[in-house]
C-alpha positions in Angstrom: 8.0 64.5 52.0 5.2 64.2 49.6 3.2 61.0 49.3 3.0 59.1 46.1 -0.5 60.4 45.2 0.6 64.0 45.9 3.6 63.5 43.7 1.4 62.3 40.9 -0.9 65.4 41.2 2.1 67.7 41.1 3.5 66.0 38.0 0.2 66.3 36.2 -0.1 70.0 37.0 3.5 70.5 35.8 2.7 68.8 32.5 -0.5 70.8 32.0 1.3 74.2 32.6 4.6 73.6 30.7 3.5 71.4 27.8 -0.3 72.0 27.1 0.0 70.6 23.5 1.2 67.2 24.7 -0.7 67.0 27.9 -2.8 64.1 26.7 0.0 61.6 25.8 2.2 62.6 28.7 -0.6 62.3 31.2 -1.5 58.9 30.0 2.1 57.8 30.1 2.5 58.9 33.8 -0.9 57.4 34.7 0.1 54.0 33.2 3.4 54.2 35.1 1.7 54.9 38.3 -0.9 52.2 37.7 1.7 49.6 37.1 3.5 50.4 40.3 0.5 50.9 42.7 -2.1 48.4 43.8 -5.5 49.0 42.2 -7.3 49.5 45.6 -5.0 52.5 46.5 -6.7 54.8 44.0 -8.5 57.8 45.5 -11.2 60.1 44.1 -8.6 62.9 43.9 -6.3 60.7 41.8 -9.1 59.7 39.4 -10.2 63.4 39.0 -6.7 64.5 38.2 -6.3 61.7 35.7 -9.6 62.5 34.0 -8.7 66.2 33.9 -5.5 65.3 32.0 -7.4 63.3 29.4 -9.6 65.3 27.0 -13.3 64.4 27.0 -13.5 63.5 23.4 -10.7 60.9 23.8 -11.9 59.4 27.0 -13.8 56.5 25.4 -10.5 55.4 23.7 -8.8 54.6 27.0 -7.7 51.0 27.0 -8.7 48.6 29.8 -7.1 45.5 31.2 -8.0 42.5 28.8 -10.3 39.8 30.0 -11.2 41.7 33.2 -13.2 44.8 32.4 -15.5 44.7 29.4 -16.4 48.4 29.2 -14.3 51.7 29.2 -13.3 52.9 32.7 -15.6 55.8 33.8 -15.9 55.4 37.5 -13.7 55.4 40.5 -15.4 52.1 41.7 -14.3 50.4 38.5 -10.7 51.2 39.1 -10.9 50.2 42.7 -12.3 46.8 41.8 -9.9 46.3 38.8 -7.3 44.3 40.6 -9.8 42.2 42.5 -11.7 41.4 39.3 -8.5 40.3 37.5 -7.7 37.9 40.3 -11.2 36.5 40.5 -11.5 35.9 36.7 -8.1 34.1 36.5 -9.1 31.9 39.5 -12.4 31.1 37.8 -10.7 30.1 34.6 -8.2 28.0 36.5 -11.1 26.3 38.3 -12.9 25.6 35.0 -9.7 24.2 33.4 -9.2 22.0 36.4 -12.7 20.7 36.2 -12.3 20.0 32.4 -9.0 18.1 33.0 -10.6 16.0 35.8 -13.6 15.1 33.7 -11.4 14.3 30.7 -9.2 12.1 32.8 -12.2 10.3 34.2 -13.5 9.6 30.7 -10.1 8.3 29.7 -10.1 6.0 32.7 -13.6 4.7 31.5 -12.2 4.0 28.0 -9.2 2.1 29.3 -11.3 0.1 31.7 -13.7 -0.8 28.9 -10.8 -2.0 26.7 -9.4 -4.1 29.5 -12.8 -5.5 30.4 -13.6 -6.5 26.9 -10.2 -8.3 26.6 -10.8 -10.2 29.9 -14.3 -11.2 28.7 -13.0 -12.1 25.3 -15.3 -9.7 23.5 -12.7 -7.3 22.2 -12.3 -6.7 18.5 -10.5 -3.4 17.9 -10.1 0.2 19.0 -9.2 3.5 17.2 -7.9 6.8 18.5 -7.8 9.9 16.4 -5.6 13.0 16.9 -6.0 16.5 15.4 -6.6 16.4 11.6 -4.0 17.9 9.2 -5.0 21.4 8.0 -6.3 21.7 4.5 -6.9 24.5 2.1 -10.6 25.3 2.1 -12.4 25.4 -1.2 -13.9 28.8 -1.9 -16.9 29.4 -4.2 -14.9 32.0 -6.1 -11.2 32.5 -6.3 -11.2 35.0 -9.1 -10.9 38.0 -6.8 -8.4 36.4 -4.5 -4.9 37.6 -5.3 -1.9 35.3 -5.6 -0.4 36.9 -2.5 -3.4 35.9 -0.5 -3.0 32.3 -1.7 0.6 32.3 -0.8 -0.3 33.6 2.7 -2.9 30.8 3.1 -0.4 28.2 1.9 2.2 29.5 4.4 -0.3 29.5 7.2 -1.2 25.9 6.4 2.4 24.9 6.4 2.9 26.5 9.8 -0.1 24.7 11.2 1.2 21.4 9.8 4.6 22.0 11.3 3.0 22.7 14.7 1.4 19.2 14.5 4.8 17.5 13.8 5.2 14.5 16.1 1.7 14.6 17.4 -0.7 11.6 17.2 -2.6 11.2 13.9 -4.3 7.9 14.4 -3.8 4.9 16.7 -5.2 1.5 15.7 -5.4 -1.5 18.0 -6.1 -5.1 16.8 -5.5 -8.6 17.9 -2.8 -10.8 16.4 -1.7 -14.4 17.2 2.0 -15.2 16.8 3.1 -18.9 16.9 6.2 -19.8 18.8 9.3 -20.4 16.7 9.9 -23.7 18.3 7.2 -26.3 18.8 6.9 -27.9 22.2 7.2 -31.7 22.3 4.6 -33.8 24.1 5.3 -37.4 25.0 2.5 -39.9 24.3 2.2 -41.7 27.6 4.9 -44.3 28.1 5.8 -44.3 24.4 9.0 -42.8 23.2 7.2 -41.2 20.3 6.3 -37.6 20.7 3.9 -35.2 19.0 4.2 -31.6 18.3 2.1 -29.2 20.3 1.7 -25.8 18.7 1.8 -22.9 21.2 1.7 -19.2 20.6 0.9 -15.8 22.2 -2.0 -13.4 21.7 -1.0 -9.8 21.3 -2.7 -6.4 21.0 -0.9 -4.9 18.1 -1.0 -1.1 18.2 -0.1 0.9 15.2 0.7 4.6 15.9 0.7 7.1 13.1 2.1 10.5 13.7 1.9 13.8 11.8 5.1 14.2 9.7 6.9 11.4 11.5 7.6 7.7 11.1 4.8 5.3 12.1 5.6 2.7 14.7 3.9 -0.6 15.7 4.0 -2.3 19.1 2.8 -5.7 20.3 1.4 -5.8 23.8 1.2 -9.3 25.1 -2.2 -10.4 26.4 -1.7 -14.1 27.0 -0.3 -17.5 25.9 -2.4 -20.0 24.0 -1.9 -23.7 24.2 -3.6 -25.4 21.2 -3.6 -28.7 23.1 -6.5 -27.5 25.3 -7.2 -24.1 23.6 -6.9 -22.2 26.9 -5.8 -18.6 27.1 -4.0 -17.3 30.2 -4.8 -13.6 30.1 -2.7 -10.7 31.5 -3.7 -7.2 30.5 -1.3 -5.3 32.6 1.0 -4.5 29.6 -2.1 -3.2 27.7 -3.1 -0.9 30.6 0.4 0.5 30.8 0.6 1.1 27.1 -2.8 2.9 26.9 -1.9 5.1 29.9 1.4 6.0 28.2 -0.4 7.0 25.0 -2.8 9.3 26.8 0.0 10.7 29.0 1.9 11.7 25.8 -1.3 13.1 24.4 -1.7 15.4 27.4 1.8 16.7 26.7 3.2 15.0 29.8 6.4 14.1 28.0 8.4 13.4 31.1 8.6 9.8 30.0 12.0 8.2 29.9 13.4 6.6 26.8 12.4 3.2 28.0 8.7 4.2 28.3 6.1 1.7 27.2 5.1 4.0 24.4 8.0 5.9 22.9 7.7 9.3 21.4 8.3 10.0 17.7 11.7 10.7 16.4 10.9 14.4 16.9 10.8 14.0 20.6 8.4 15.7 23.1 5.6 17.9 21.8 4.4 21.1 23.6 0.8 21.4 24.6 -1.2 24.2 26.3 -2.5 23.4 29.7 -5.5 21.1 29.4 -4.9 20.5 25.7 -5.4 16.9 24.6 -3.8 15.6 21.3 -6.4 12.8 21.1 -9.7 14.2 19.9 -11.9 11.1 19.5 -11.9 7.3 19.4 -13.9 4.2 19.1 -14.0 0.8 20.8 -15.5 -2.2 19.0 -16.4 -5.4 20.8 -18.9 -8.1 20.5 -21.5 -6.1 22.5 -21.4 -3.1 20.2 -19.5 0.1 19.2 -18.6 2.8 21.7 -17.6 6.4 20.8 -15.0 8.4 22.7 -15.1 12.2 22.5 -12.3 14.3 24.2 -12.4 17.4 22.1 -14.6 20.3 23.2 -16.1 21.4 26.5 -17.7 18.0 27.4 -15.8 14.8 27.2 -17.8 11.6 26.8 -17.7 7.9 26.3 -21.0 6.3 25.3 -22.5 3.7 23.0 -22.5 4.6 19.3 -25.5 4.5 16.9 -23.3 2.4 14.6 -24.1 -1.3 14.9 -21.5 -4.0 15.1 -22.2 -6.7 12.5 -20.9 -9.4 14.8 -23.1 -8.3 17.8 -25.5 -11.3 17.4 -22.7 -13.7 18.0 -22.2 -12.4 21.6 -18.5 -13.4 21.7 -15.6 -12.1 19.7 -14.9 -14.7 17.1 -11.3 -13.4 16.9 -10.5 -14.1 20.5 -12.3 -17.5 20.6 -10.5 -18.6 17.4 -7.0 -17.1 17.5 -5.9 -19.0 14.4 -7.8 -16.3 12.4 -5.4 -13.8 13.7 -2.2 -15.7 12.9 0.3 -14.2 10.6 1.3 -17.8 9.7 -2.0 -18.6 7.9 -1.7 -20.8 4.9 -1.7 -18.7 1.7 -4.3 -19.3 -0.9 -2.0 -20.6 -3.7 -2.8 -22.8 -6.7 -0.2 -25.4 -5.8 0.4 -27.0 -2.4 4.0 -26.8 -1.1 3.5 -30.4 0.0 3.3 -31.6 -3.6 5.7 -34.5 -4.1 7.1 -33.2 -7.4 8.4 -30.1 -5.6 10.5 -32.3 -3.3 11.7 -34.5 -6.2 12.8 -31.4 -8.1 14.6 -30.0 -5.1 12.4 -27.0 -4.6 11.1 -27.9 -1.1 12.4 -30.0 1.8 10.8 -32.7 3.9 9.0 -30.0 6.0 7.4 -28.6 2.8 9.4 -25.4 3.1 11.4 -24.0 0.2 15.0 -24.9 0.2 17.7 -22.2 0.5 17.7 -20.2 -2.7 14.5 -21.8 -4.0 11.8 -19.5 -2.5 11.8 -17.3 -5.6 11.5 -20.3 -7.9 8.5 -21.5 -5.9 6.9 -18.1 -6.1 7.4 -18.0 -9.9 5.8 -21.4 -10.3 2.7 -20.3 -8.3 2.3 -17.1 -10.2 2.9 -18.7 -13.6 0.3 -21.4 -12.9 -2.2 -18.8 -11.9 -1.7 -16.9 -15.2 -1.9 -20.1 -17.4 -4.9 -21.3 -15.5 -6.9 -18.2 -16.2 -6.1 -18.3 -19.9 -7.0 -22.0 -20.2 -10.2 -21.4 -18.3 -11.3 -18.8 -20.9 -10.4 -21.0 -23.9 -11.7 -24.2 -22.4 -15.2 -22.8 -22.0 -17.7 -24.9 -23.9 -19.3 -21.6 -25.1 -16.1 -20.5 -26.8 -16.7 -20.3 -30.5 -13.0 -21.1 -31.2 -12.8 -24.5 -29.4 -16.3 -25.9 -30.3 -16.6 -27.7 -27.0 -13.1 -29.2 -27.0 -12.6 -31.8 -24.2 -8.8 -32.3 -24.0 -6.0 -30.0 -23.1 -2.5 -30.3 -24.6 0.5 -28.3 -23.5 4.0 -27.9 -24.9 6.8 -26.2 -22.9 9.6 -25.2 -25.3 13.0 -25.0 -23.7 11.7 -26.4 -20.5 15.0 -26.8 -18.7 14.7 -28.7 -15.5 10.9 -28.6 -15.8 9.9 -26.7 -12.8 7.1 -24.9 -14.6 6.2 -27.9 -16.8 5.5 -30.1 -13.7 3.6 -27.2 -12.1 1.3 -26.5 -15.0 0.6 -30.2 -15.7 -0.1 -31.0 -12.0 -2.5 -28.1 -11.6 -4.4 -28.6 -14.9 -4.6 -32.4 -14.2 -6.1 -31.8 -10.8 -8.6 -29.3 -12.2 -9.6 -30.9 -15.5 -8.6 -34.6 -15.6 -11.7 -36.8 -15.7 -13.4 -39.2 -18.0 -14.3 -36.4 -20.4 -11.0 -34.6 -20.4 -7.3 -35.7 -20.7 -4.5 -33.3 -19.9 -1.3 -34.1 -21.8 1.9 -32.1 -21.4 5.3 -32.3 -23.2 8.5 -30.6 -22.4 11.1 -29.9 -25.1 14.8 -29.6 -24.1 18.1 -29.8 -26.1 20.3 -31.3 -23.3 19.8 -35.2 -23.5 21.1 -35.9 -20.0 18.6 -33.4 -18.5 15.8 -34.9 -20.5 16.6 -38.3 -19.2 16.7 -37.1 -15.6 13.4 -35.3 -15.6 11.7 -38.1 -17.4 12.9 -40.4 -14.6 11.3 -38.0 -12.0 8.0 -38.1 -13.9 8.1 -41.9 -13.9 8.9 -42.0 -10.2 5.8 -40.0 -9.4 3.7 -43.0 -10.6 1.1 -43.7 -13.2 -1.4 -41.3 -11.9 -1.7 -37.8 -13.3 2.0 -37.7 -14.3 1.5 -40.6 -16.7 0.7 -38.1 -19.5 3.8 -35.9 -18.8 6.9 -36.6 -20.9 10.0 -34.8 -22.1 11.7 -35.1 -25.5 15.0 -34.0 -26.9 14.8 -31.2 -29.5 15.1 -27.6 -30.4 12.5 -25.0 -31.1 11.6 -25.3 -34.8 13.4 -28.6 -35.2 10.9 -30.9 -33.3 9.0 -33.2 -35.7 7.6 -35.5 -33.0 5.9 -32.9 -30.8 2.3 -33.2 -29.6 1.1 -30.8 -32.3 2.9 -32.4 -35.3 3.5 -30.4 -38.5 2.0 -27.1 -39.2 0.3 -28.5 -42.3 -1.8 -30.7 -40.1 -3.4 -27.7 -38.5 -4.7 -25.7 -41.5 -8.3 -26.4 -40.5 -8.3 -25.3 -36.8 -12.1 -25.1 -36.6 -12.4 -28.9 -36.1 -9.9 -29.2 -33.2 -10.9 -31.4 -30.3 -8.5 -29.9 -27.8 -7.3 -26.6 -26.3 -3.6 -26.3 -27.2 -1.1 -24.3 -25.2 2.4 -23.3 -26.0 4.8 -22.0 -23.3 8.2 -20.5 -24.0 9.9 -18.9 -21.0 13.2 -17.2 -21.3 13.9 -18.4 -24.9 16.9 -16.4 -25.8 16.8 -13.7 -28.5 15.1 -14.9 -31.8 14.2 -18.3 -30.2 11.1 -16.5 -28.8 10.2 -15.5 -32.3 10.6 -19.1 -33.5 8.3 -20.3 -30.6 5.7 -17.7 -31.5 5.8 -18.7 -35.2 5.5 -22.4 -34.2 2.3 -21.5 -32.3 0.9 -19.2 -34.9 1.4 -21.7 -37.7 -0.5 -24.4 -35.8 -3.3 -22.2 -34.6 -2.5 -22.7 -31.0 -5.2 -21.4 -28.7 -3.0 -20.0 -25.8 0.5 -18.7 -26.1 2.5 -17.7 -23.0 6.1 -16.4 -23.4 8.6 -14.5 -21.4 11.2 -13.1 -23.8 14.8 -13.0 -23.0 18.0 -11.5 -24.4 16.5 -9.3 -27.1 19.7 -8.7 -29.1 18.5 -8.8 -32.7 17.5 -5.2 -33.0 20.3 -3.7 -30.9 22.8 -3.2 -33.8 20.1 -1.7 -36.0 19.1 0.8 -33.3 22.8 1.7 -32.6 23.4 2.3 -36.3 20.3 4.4 -36.7 21.1 6.6 -33.7 24.7 7.2 -34.8 23.6 8.2 -38.3 20.8 10.5 -37.1 22.2 13.0 -34.5 19.0 15.1 -34.7 16.8 12.1 -33.9 13.8 13.1 -31.8 15.1 10.6 -29.1 18.8 11.4 -29.6 19.3 12.7 -26.0 17.8 9.5 -24.6 19.3 6.9 -27.0 22.8 8.4 -26.8 23.1 6.4 -23.5 23.9 2.7 -23.9 21.8 1.6 -21.0 18.7 3.3 -22.5 19.4 1.8 -25.9 19.5 -1.6 -24.2 16.2 -1.0 -22.5 14.7 0.4 -25.7 15.7 -2.7 -27.6 13.8 -4.9 -25.2 10.7 -2.7 -25.3 10.7 -2.3 -29.1 11.2 -6.0 -29.7 8.4 -7.1 -27.5 6.1 -4.3 -28.8 6.6 -5.5 -32.3 5.9 -9.0 -31.3 2.7 -8.0 -29.6 1.5 -6.1 -32.8 2.4 -9.1 -35.0 0.4 -11.5 -32.7 -2.6 -9.1 -33.1 -2.2 -9.2 -36.8 -2.1 -13.0 -36.6 -5.5 -13.0 -34.9 -4.8 -13.0 -31.1 -5.8 -11.0 -28.2 -2.5 -9.9 -26.6 -1.5 -8.7 -23.1 2.0 -7.7 -22.0 2.7 -7.3 -18.3 5.0 -8.1 -15.4 4.3 -11.5 -14.0 6.8 -11.6 -11.0 8.7 -9.0 -9.0 12.0 -7.7 -10.3 13.7 -9.0 -7.1 13.1 -12.6 -8.3 14.2 -12.3 -11.9 15.1 -9.4 -14.2 13.4 -11.1 -17.1 9.9 -10.6 -15.6 8.0 -9.4 -18.7 5.4 -11.8 -20.1 3.4 -11.8 -23.3 0.1 -13.8 -23.4 -2.0 -14.3 -26.5 -5.3 -16.1 -26.9 -6.7 -17.0 -30.3 -9.9 -15.2 -31.4 -12.3 -15.9 -34.2 -11.7 -13.7 -37.2 -14.8 -12.7 -39.1 -13.1 -11.1 -42.2 -15.4 -8.1 -42.1 -14.4 -4.7 -43.6 -14.1 -3.2 -40.1 -11.7 -6.0 -39.1 -9.7 -5.5 -42.3 -9.4 -1.8 -41.5 -8.3 -2.6 -38.0 -5.6 -5.0 -39.3 -4.3 -2.4 -41.7 -4.1 0.1 -38.8 -2.0 -2.4 -36.9 0.3 -2.9 -39.9 0.7 0.9 -40.1 1.6 1.1 -36.4 4.2 -1.7 -36.9 5.9 0.2 -39.8 5.9 3.5 -37.9 7.4 1.9 -34.8 10.1 0.2 -36.8 11.0 3.3 -38.8 11.3 5.4 -35.7 14.1 3.2 -34.4 15.6 2.3 -37.8 14.6 -1.4 -37.6 14.5 -3.1 -41.0 14.6 -6.7 -40.0 12.7 -8.6 -37.3 12.6 -12.4 -37.1 8.9 -12.9 -36.4 7.9 -10.3 -39.1 10.0 -12.2 -41.6 8.5 -15.5 -40.7 5.0 -14.1 -41.0 5.7 -12.3 -44.2 4.9 -8.9 -42.8 6.8 -5.8 -44.1 8.1 -3.4 -41.5 9.3 -0.7 -44.0 7.1 1.7 -45.9 9.5 1.8 -48.9 8.7 -1.8 -49.8 5.2 -2.8 -50.8 6.2 -6.4 -51.4 5.6 -8.8 -48.6 8.1 -11.5 -47.9 6.8 -15.0 -48.7 5.8 -16.7 -45.4 7.8 -19.7 -44.5 6.1 -23.0 -44.7 7.7 -24.1 -41.5 10.3 -22.8 -39.1 13.9 -22.9 -40.3 16.7 -24.2 -38.0 18.0 -21.8 -35.4 
């Protein structure tokens, strides 16, 4: 029976005699078959000679060799004999190097975790950051002219594949300190007395925000200790922080054997697959009172060492955040113009005895704060002694038309009085309301608040345009507005339909310095727009305005836009914006106007004519032929008529 080498020599001879034209490919095939079934060390000189004889000389240099093992073409018997041993030694060397890299990286990770825990225990910790692999981006090329569209598509497809491969992996991890107060305050007895005082307690947490690639971000609070504000002592326990950090790095290694109740859960995409030794966290940073430390885990050499970046708080020696946890509290007092402890808020039923908003009144409180902020900024500008329009006026007068229960009236008067009331300035506020019983009630509240700053706050019965005994009197008394000794403000919030126009005309006719209005129920133009759309099926906006909901919204926008243009024609700087979120009130659009000095120059006249042209074009686009404020001001809104309507001497009844 022939041995396996003899069998190979016979087969090669048979191929050379019977099929000389195909001896090259056949010999190679048989040689590879034999090589794959025989240990490398079993090759003999005879076998190598036979194999070389079957391969033509000119093709010998093309023979392929085992990857990663032999770097040059096989030409000697010794190379073949050492082939198997070289493969084994190279693989072992790579495994050893990988093992060393993993051990060093693990050691550096331990250093980082220890440094975080130490800084927490020494109260020097401020924050840490960990960064994963960046999202792939399309590189900018100097010239894309010669690049085909197909190549761009291939590049985009490659980037998408790379992004998909990152799904669920860490993007950034941020750690910071937060202080959360206990929901219930602990009661402390005062010696033998029955009276007790509240002792605020809370807990200090390391809040970790984890951002993933193409996955939902999560945030976790790892408890560090409990703080008793009675003695300002912190009982620290960093075991939860250590478990959390180790869980993060375990996930980054691809060690996803964690159970669902792991300290650090995986993203909603579940476990990620990593190559052996591959770390998803590339770099990081630890900031404490002693300095900034850089963490590098990407590349051949992992490291954790001080950074060249300086910590601005290093001179302090201690972390101000850990030594004063109140800075970290989510329950910090907001910087708002009005204190929730204001007595008038309780009298009006906005807040309770704990200075918290009552049920259903949080939105009202937020509206008051925001509205006062807006009015204050406008008054500050107009009250400036350098303002040419006020001539150094000393007093402030405010009228709130349609004030209702007076939430905003009390708020504005309280804030302006606290800010401006002194020997040189008097703040006087008046609310106008049609309902006599409500007027009597809120006047009573104003008197209950005492003779201090609320002494100059009063409410009268009347309607917009029918009030003869208002602070500002008749319009004829205000023809010469240059000699005023006060900054005058008119407020009209949620005045329905044309009542807003009447309030605006009231202010324009008296040269009011500041106008603040939030329009409501703009119905005047709706029938005109409906009629215009139905009679013009080829209208440029027919496909939009054929829907009733869009006609309703267009009516609001066109009405307020025309009012804004008319105020500009009357000599005001105008702004239209949203003053409160839509979740608090649907009528959240506000129009503010501040009086400016008109020079009467040719440039200014040209600007006014341009505004009048804009007004006419807007009205004609939507088929509007009548608008209340335009009629009161005597401004034409149709190009067919060159005659202006005679301006009214005063506002007619509603």
